[in-house]
C-alpha positions in Angstrom: -40.6 -19.6 55.4 -41.8 -18.8 58.5 -37.9 -19.0 59.7 -37.3 -16.2 57.0 -40.0 -14.0 58.2 -38.5 -14.4 61.8 -35.4 -13.4 60.6 -36.5 -10.5 58.3 -38.7 -9.0 61.3 -35.9 -9.4 63.7 -33.9 -7.4 61.5 -36.6 -4.7 60.8 -36.7 -4.4 64.4 -32.7 -3.9 64.8 -32.4 -1.9 62.3 -34.1 1.4 63.4 -33.1 0.5 67.2 -29.2 1.3 65.5 -30.7 4.6 64.2 -31.7 5.2 67.6 -28.8 4.7 69.2 -26.4 6.7 67.3 -29.3 9.5 67.7 -28.9 8.8 71.6 -24.9 8.9 70.8 -25.8 12.8 69.4 -27.7 14.1 72.2 -25.2 12.4 75.1 -22.6 14.6 73.3 -24.5 17.8 74.2 -25.5 16.5 77.9 -21.9 15.8 78.7 -20.6 18.8 78.7 -23.8 20.1 80.2 -25.0 18.0 82.9 -22.3 15.5 83.2 -24.2 13.7 86.6 -27.1 12.6 84.0 -25.3 11.9 81.5 -23.1 9.4 83.3 -26.3 7.3 84.3 -27.3 7.3 80.9 -23.9 6.5 79.4 -23.9 3.8 81.8 -27.5 2.8 80.7 -26.7 3.0 77.2 -23.9 0.3 77.7 -26.0 -2.3 79.0 -28.2 -1.8 76.7 -25.8 -2.2 73.8 -24.4 -5.5 75.1 -28.2 -6.6 75.7 -29.1 -6.2 72.2 -26.0 -7.3 70.8 -24.9 -3.8 68.9 -21.3 -4.4 68.7 -20.3 -1.4 65.7 -16.8 -1.1 65.9 -17.6 2.8 65.5 -20.3 3.1 68.2 -18.1 1.1 70.7 -15.4 3.3 70.1 -18.0 6.6 70.5 -19.1 5.4 73.5 -15.7 5.2 74.9 -15.4 8.6 73.7 -18.3 10.2 75.4 -17.4 8.2 78.7 -13.6 9.7 78.9 -14.8 13.7 78.2 -17.8 12.5 80.5 -15.2 11.7 83.4 -13.3 14.6 82.5 -16.4 17.1 83.6 -16.8 14.9 86.5 -13.1 15.8 88.0 -12.3 12.1 87.0 -9.0 12.7 85.3 -7.1 9.8 86.2 -9.9 7.2 85.1 -10.5 9.6 81.9 -6.5 8.9 81.2 -7.2 5.0 81.4 -10.0 5.3 79.5 -8.3 7.3 76.4 -5.5 4.9 76.6 -7.4 2.0 76.3 -9.5 3.8 73.4 -6.5 4.9 71.4 -4.9 1.4 71.7 -8.1 0.2 70.7 -8.6 2.5 67.7 -5.2 1.6 66.3 -6.0 -2.2 67.0 -9.2 -1.4 64.1 -7.4 1.1 62.1 -10.2 3.6 62.6 -7.1 6.1 63.4 -9.9 8.6 62.6 -11.6 7.9 66.5 -7.5 8.6 67.8 -7.6 12.3 68.1 -10.0 12.4 69.9 -8.8 9.7 72.9 -5.6 11.9 72.7 -7.3 15.1 73.4 -9.1 13.6 76.3 -5.5 12.3 77.5 -4.0 15.9 76.8 -7.1 17.9 78.7 -6.6 15.6 81.6 -3.1 15.9 81.8 -3.5 19.4 82.2 -6.6 19.5 84.8 -3.5 17.7 86.6 -1.5 20.7 85.8 1.0 18.0 83.7 2.0 20.5 80.6 5.1 18.1 79.7 2.9 15.5 78.6 -0.7 17.5 77.5 1.6 19.4 74.5 2.9 16.6 73.0 -0.5 15.0 72.8 -2.3 18.1 71.8 0.0 18.6 68.8 -0.3 15.2 67.1 -3.9 15.3 68.0 -3.7 18.0 65.6 -1.8 16.6 62.7 -4.0 13.7 63.1 -7.6 15.8 63.3 -6.4 17.5 60.0 -5.0 14.2 58.3 -8.0 12.5 58.9 -10.5 15.4 58.3 -12.0 16.0 61.4 -13.0 19.4 62.6 -15.0 18.1 65.8 -11.5 17.0 67.2 -9.5 19.9 65.9 -11.4 22.7 67.4 -11.4 21.1 70.4 -8.0 20.5 70.2 -7.2 24.7 69.4 -9.1 25.4 72.0 -7.4 23.5 74.6 -4.3 24.5 73.1 -5.6 28.2 73.2 -6.6 28.0 76.6 -2.8 26.6 77.8 -1.2 29.7 75.8 -3.3 31.6 77.2 -2.3 30.9 80.6 1.1 30.9 79.8 1.2 34.1 78.7 1.8 32.6 74.8 -1.1 35.2 73.7 -0.1 35.1 70.0 -0.3 31.8 69.6 -3.1 31.5 71.7 -4.9 34.1 69.4 -4.4 32.4 66.1 -5.7 29.0 67.7 -9.1 30.7 68.4 -9.3 32.1 66.0 -9.3 29.1 64.1 -11.6 27.5 66.0 -13.7 30.1 65.4 -13.9 29.7 61.9 -13.9 25.5 61.8 -16.9 25.6 64.2 -19.4 25.9 61.5 -18.1 23.1 59.5 -18.1 20.7 62.8 -21.0 18.7 61.3 -19.9 18.1 57.2 -17.2 14.8 58.4 -19.1 11.4 57.7 -19.0 10.6 61.2 -19.7 12.7 64.4 -17.4 11.8 67.3 -17.8 14.3 70.2 -17.4 18.2 70.1 -17.0 21.0 72.3 -20.1 23.6 73.2 -19.7 26.7 70.9 -20.1 28.6 74.1 -17.0 27.4 75.7 -15.1 28.9 72.1 -16.1 32.1 72.7 -15.3 31.9 76.4 -12.1 30.9 75.7 -11.4 34.2 73.4 -13.3 35.9 76.4 -10.4 34.5 78.8 -7.3 35.6 76.3 -8.7 38.9 75.6 -9.0 39.3 79.3 -5.1 38.3 79.9 -4.3 41.0 77.2 -6.6 43.6 79.3 -8.8 44.2 76.5 -11.8 43.7 78.5 -14.2 45.0 76.5 -13.9 42.7 73.7 -13.9 40.2 76.0 -16.8 41.3 77.1 -18.1 40.9 73.9 -17.4 37.3 73.3 -18.1 36.2 77.0 -21.4 37.5 75.9 -21.5 35.5 72.7 -20.9 32.3 74.7 -23.8 33.2 77.1 -26.4 33.8 74.2 -25.2 30.6 72.7 -27.9 27.7 71.9 -25.4 25.5 73.6 -25.1 27.4 76.8 -26.8 25.6 79.6 -25.9 23.8 83.0 -22.7 23.6 83.6 -21.5 25.4 80.8 -23.8 28.4 81.3 -22.7 28.6 85.0 -18.6 28.2 83.8 -19.0 31.1 81.8 -21.5 33.5 84.0 -18.8 33.2 86.6 -16.3 34.1 84.1 -18.7 36.7 82.8 -19.2 38.1 86.7 -15.2 38.5 86.6 -14.5 40.1 83.3 -17.3 42.7 84.0 -16.1 43.8 87.4 -12.6 44.6 85.9 -14.4 46.4 83.0 -15.9 48.3 85.6 -19.7 47.3 84.9 -20.5 46.7 88.6 -24.1 46.5 88.5 -24.0 44.1 85.3 -20.9 42.0 87.4 -23.4 41.7 90.7 -26.2 40.1 87.8 -24.1 37.4 86.5 -23.0 36.3 90.1 -25.9 36.2 91.2 -27.4 34.0 87.6 -24.0 31.9 88.9 -24.9 31.3 92.1 -28.3 29.9 91.1 -27.1 27.2 89.0 -24.6 26.2 91.6 -26.8 22.6 91.8 -26.0 22.2 88.3 -22.7 21.3 89.1 -23.1 17.7 90.8 -19.7 17.0 91.7 -18.5 18.0 94.9 -15.2 19.0 93.1 -16.6 21.2 90.6 -18.3 22.8 93.5 -14.9 23.9 95.3 -13.5 25.3 92.2 -16.4 27.0 91.8 -16.9 28.5 95.5 -12.8 29.4 94.9 -13.2 31.7 91.8 -16.6 33.2 94.0 -14.7 33.9 97.2 -12.2 35.6 94.4 -14.7 37.8 93.1 -16.3 38.4 96.7 -12.8 39.5 97.9 -12.1 41.7 95.0 -15.5 43.3 95.6 -15.1 44.2 99.0 -17.3 41.5 100.2 -14.8 39.8 102.5 -17.3 38.0 104.6 -18.5 35.9 101.7 -14.9 35.4 100.5 -13.9 33.7 103.5 -17.4 31.5 103.6 -16.7 30.8 100.1 -13.0 29.6 100.5 -13.6 27.5 103.4 -16.2 25.3 101.4 -13.6 25.1 99.1 -10.5 23.9 101.0 -12.6 21.5 103.2 -13.4 19.6 99.7 -10.2 20.3 98.1 -8.6 19.3 101.7 -11.1 15.6 100.9 -10.0 14.8 97.4 -6.3 15.4 97.9 -6.4 18.2 95.4 -2.6 19.6 96.4 -2.1 22.4 93.9 -5.7 23.9 94.5 -5.1 23.7 98.2 -1.9 25.8 97.7 -3.7 28.2 95.2 -6.8 28.3 98.4 -4.1 29.1 100.8 -3.0 32.0 98.8 -6.6 33.5 98.5 -7.1 32.7 102.3 -4.3 34.6 103.2 -5.3 37.3 101.0 -8.6 37.8 102.7 -6.4 37.9 106.1 -4.5 40.5 104.4 -7.8 42.5 103.8 -9.1 41.9 107.3 -5.5 43.2 108.9 -4.7 39.6 110.4 -1.1 39.7 109.0 0.5 37.2 111.3 -1.8 34.1 110.3 -1.4 35.6 106.4 2.1 35.6 106.3 1.8 31.7 108.1 -0.6 30.8 105.2 1.4 32.8 102.4 4.5 30.7 103.5 2.6 27.1 103.5 1.9 28.2 100.0 5.0 29.3 99.1 6.2 25.8 100.5 4.0 23.6 98.8 4.4 25.8 95.6 8.1 24.6 96.0 7.5 21.1 96.8 5.1 20.5 93.6 7.4 22.8 91.8 5.0 25.5 90.1 7.2 27.9 89.2 4.4 29.5 87.2 2.4 30.4 90.9 5.7 30.9 92.7 6.4 33.5 91.2 2.5 35.3 91.3 3.1 34.2 95.4 6.4 36.3 95.9 4.9 38.8 94.0 2.1 39.3 96.7 5.3 39.1 99.8 7.5 41.6 97.8 4.8 43.9 97.5 3.6 43.5 101.3 7.2 43.9 102.6 7.1 47.2 100.5 3.6 48.7 102.3 5.8 47.5 105.6 8.3 49.8 104.4 10.5 46.4 105.0 12.7 47.3 101.7 15.1 44.4 102.3 12.6 41.7 102.4 11.0 43.5 99.3 14.0 43.5 97.6 14.8 39.5 98.7 11.0 38.2 97.4 11.7 40.6 94.0 14.9 38.7 93.1 12.9 35.1 94.4 10.2 36.4 92.1 12.5 36.6 89.0 14.0 33.1 89.6 10.7 31.7 89.6 10.1 33.5 86.5 13.0 31.9 84.7 12.0 28.3 86.1 8.8 28.3 84.6 10.2 29.5 81.3 12.8 27.0 81.2 9.6 24.6 82.1 7.9 25.9 79.3 10.9 25.3 77.1 11.6 22.2 77.8 7.9 21.4 76.9 8.1 23.3 73.3 11.1 21.1 72.9 8.9 18.0 73.6 6.7 19.1 71.1 9.1 19.6 68.2 10.8 16.2 68.9 7.3 14.7 68.3 6.3 16.8 65.8 9.8 15.2 63.8 9.0 11.7 64.7 5.2 11.5 64.2 6.7 13.1 60.4 9.4 10.4 60.0 6.9 7.7 61.1 4.2 9.2 58.4 7.6 9.0 55.7 8.3 5.4 56.3 4.9 4.5 56.4 2.7 5.9 53.8 5.5 6.2 51.1 7.6 3.4 51.1 5.5 0.0 51.8 2.2 1.0 49.3 5.0 1.8 46.9 6.2 -1.4 47.2 3.2 -3.2 47.2 1.9 -1.2 43.9 4.8 -1.7 42.0 4.7 -6.0 42.6 0.8 -5.6 41.7 1.7 -3.9 38.5 4.4 -6.8 37.8 2.2 -9.5 38.4 4.9 -11.8 39.0 5.0 -15.2 40.8 6.4 -15.9 44.2 9.7 -16.9 43.3 10.2 -13.2 41.2 8.7 -11.3 43.8 11.1 -12.9 46.2 14.0 -11.9 44.0 12.5 -8.4 43.3 12.3 -7.4 46.4 15.7 -8.9 47.7 17.5 -6.4 44.6 15.0 -3.6 45.8 16.4 -3.8 49.4 20.0 -4.4 48.2 19.5 -1.1 45.4 18.1 1.0 48.8 21.0 -0.3 51.1 23.3 0.5 48.3 22.1 4.3 47.6 21.6 4.6 51.9 25.3 3.6 52.0 26.5 6.4 49.6 24.4 9.0 50.6 25.6 8.6 54.5 28.9 8.7 53.1 28.7 11.8 51.4 27.0 13.4 54.5 30.4 12.4 56.5 32.3 14.0 53.9 30.5 17.3 54.4 31.3 19.6 56.5 29.7 20.4 59.4 27.5 22.8 59.8 24.9 23.5 62.6 21.7 21.7 61.4 24.1 19.0 62.4 23.7 19.3 65.6 20.6 17.1 67.6 17.3 19.5 67.7 16.7 20.0 71.1 20.0 21.2 71.3 19.6 23.7 68.2 16.1 24.6 69.6 17.8 25.4 73.2 20.1 27.7 71.4 17.5 29.7 69.6 15.3 30.2 72.7 18.5 31.9 74.6 18.7 33.4 71.5 15.2 34.6 71.9 15.4 35.4 75.6 18.3 37.7 75.1 17.3 39.6 72.6 14.0 40.1 74.6 15.8 41.3 77.8 18.4 43.5 75.7 15.8 44.9 73.3 17.3 44.5 70.0 15.7 43.3 67.2 15.3 40.0 65.9 13.8 38.4 62.4 13.3 35.2 61.6 13.1 32.8 58.3 11.3 30.1 56.8 12.1 28.1 53.6 10.1 25.7 52.6 12.6 22.9 51.2 9.7 20.8 49.5 10.5 21.0 46.2 14.4 20.3 46.6 15.8 16.5 46.9 16.6 15.2 50.1 19.8 14.5 49.1 21.1 17.9 48.4 19.2 19.3 51.5 23.1 19.3 53.4 25.0 21.2 50.6 22.2 23.4 50.3 22.6 24.2 54.4 25.9 24.2 54.3 26.3 27.1 51.3 23.2 29.2 53.3 25.7 28.6 56.4 28.0 30.0 54.7 26.3 33.2 53.5 25.1 33.8 57.0 27.1 35.7 59.9 28.5 33.4 62.9 25.7 34.7 65.2 23.0 33.6 63.2 21.1 29.9 63.7 20.1 27.6 60.9 17.7 24.7 62.1 15.9 21.8 60.0 12.4 22.7 61.7 10.8 19.7 59.8 11.8 17.4 57.1 10.7 19.8 54.5 11.5 23.3 56.5 14.5 25.6 57.0 14.1 28.2 60.1 16.6 31.1 60.3 16.9 33.1 63.2 18.6 36.7 62.7 20.1 38.2 66.1 20.3 42.1 65.7 18.1 42.2 62.1 15.1 44.7 61.2 12.7 44.0 58.7 14.9 45.6 56.7 18.1 44.6 56.9 16.4 40.6 56.8 15.1 41.4 53.5 18.6 41.9 52.5 19.6 38.7 53.5 16.5 37.0 51.9 17.6 38.6 48.5 21.2 37.2 48.9 19.4 33.7 49.8 17.2 33.3 47.2 19.7 34.2 44.9 21.9 31.0 46.6 18.4 28.7 46.6 17.5 29.2 43.1 20.1 26.9 41.5 19.0 23.9 43.6 15.2 24.5 43.2 15.2 25.0 39.2 12.6 27.1 37.8 10.0 27.5 40.4 9.6 30.5 42.4 11.9 30.9 46.1 9.4 31.8 48.3 11.2 32.5 52.4 8.6 34.3 55.0 9.7 36.4 57.5 8.7 37.9 61.0 10.1 40.3 63.5 10.3 39.6 67.0 7.8 41.3 69.3 8.0 41.4 73.2 5.6 38.8 73.5 6.6 36.4 70.5 7.9 32.8 71.6 9.5 30.6 68.8 6.4 29.0 68.3 4.5 32.1 67.5 7.4 33.6 65.6 7.4 30.6 63.1 3.6 30.5 62.5 3.7 34.5 61.8 6.9 33.7 58.9 4.9 30.4 57.7 1.5 33.2 57.3 4.1 35.7 55.3 5.3 32.8 53.2 2.2 31.5 52.2 1.0 35.2 51.6 3.8 35.5 48.9 3.1 32.2 47.5 -0.5 32.9 47.0 0.4 36.4 45.7 2.3 34.5 43.1 -0.2 32.0 42.3 -2.5 35.5 41.6 -0.1 36.8 39.2 
């Protein structure tokens, strides 16, 4: 009897402890972003407490890993964050807690972005968004959209960025509707990302509006508030609000002690130096950038050193110390070449070109202008390669999902329904395998007999061709339209024949690609929106017999100068969705 009372007492003691542990994890979520050093200490203490009291809940352990990963990011420990994220992702797979995976993928992507490794970051973000939608994780979806929006802003892909950030703002109120909390970014960061995007498009009043929303957010504290104030000072300066910019800069400086990581402090001093330079406060700018460079050199931050040399060179130009400025600019250019930082290089070459233009040295100015053009081409090529990897990752996910989620459960459910013994089950499986092999052989044989079409080429080759057509249209300033068609209602075995028939309806210069398992994309160069509508009419007549009685909806988007392939496809998909909804309403 005494033993049972003791066990019951122990249970009653552990239950509130477990509940308080969950509350502690919720509180740490905000603390990780606002006061990362303080959060680091509390995470270590909580980890020891969990071990001492045998709190081995798989979900709590995984969530602790997610918080630790994000905490390392906030402290500038990117390599350590990647290691924690990879281990956490593997653990989530092992435990079959796939709803935790997008958080680890986001952490990996963020760390890669901090290391300027865009090619690794983009597929990770795309995978995280796919998993967040599949497992209904708005907390992960908001963070992934925010990061991708920031990346697209940095790479001038403004149309895609604004779609992601608007969606993140719309979803944010729903982050606590999921049954299990993991981690979520401060709302202030979402508003700040939108402000940065609008600033990049030179819409300074709207940029200031969203940045002020970020400042006023309830979670804008500590490091979060400092970063937003620092960015707001820059935006207010370019919005001609000089007094307000000075106020914001002073408030940001007051919060500098909140950044306990030397690396974070160095980045803030570098940005404050840039603001001081534009305000004409040369001595302050020189003092701030000297502090930043000293830390970057100790931490071996090569990209940050390169950018700091560029800023110091601009300070030397302002001090009329041209010889020293040119030495620093040449150092920055050499560092940019060795690190393959083409986006930075085009800016460096632009500074050199402007300098020689002011000196009336037109030959040198023209030479650097050509180098800038070449660096821009290489930067675009690098981004296009990253986008191709993203497309391939998306196709692989769809193929894996189709194989893993459809076929295996179907076979299991059939066997359960039959409820036969193991001998008959084995014979049944062998028969199903033989039947499947025969069907596959017949389909493969039919595909080999079918005429060659563009859709049979490797996806990366087709994407490269379409990107080339897109770039040519921008440079030649001629119209281009993109069509998208959802073929989910058409049998997979019929799609090659349909693609062949569609190809015969198109011109030789038109490009057709199987963008995903159920989506066909057609690019029409030298075609306006009106011309695209005529093509749609022809294609609808071609597709309708294959689709049956359901209405054929083809989305269309006309290219604009700032468009990328991804943003064009997004707008065409939205147009197609609008047609579907309109048909449903009718």
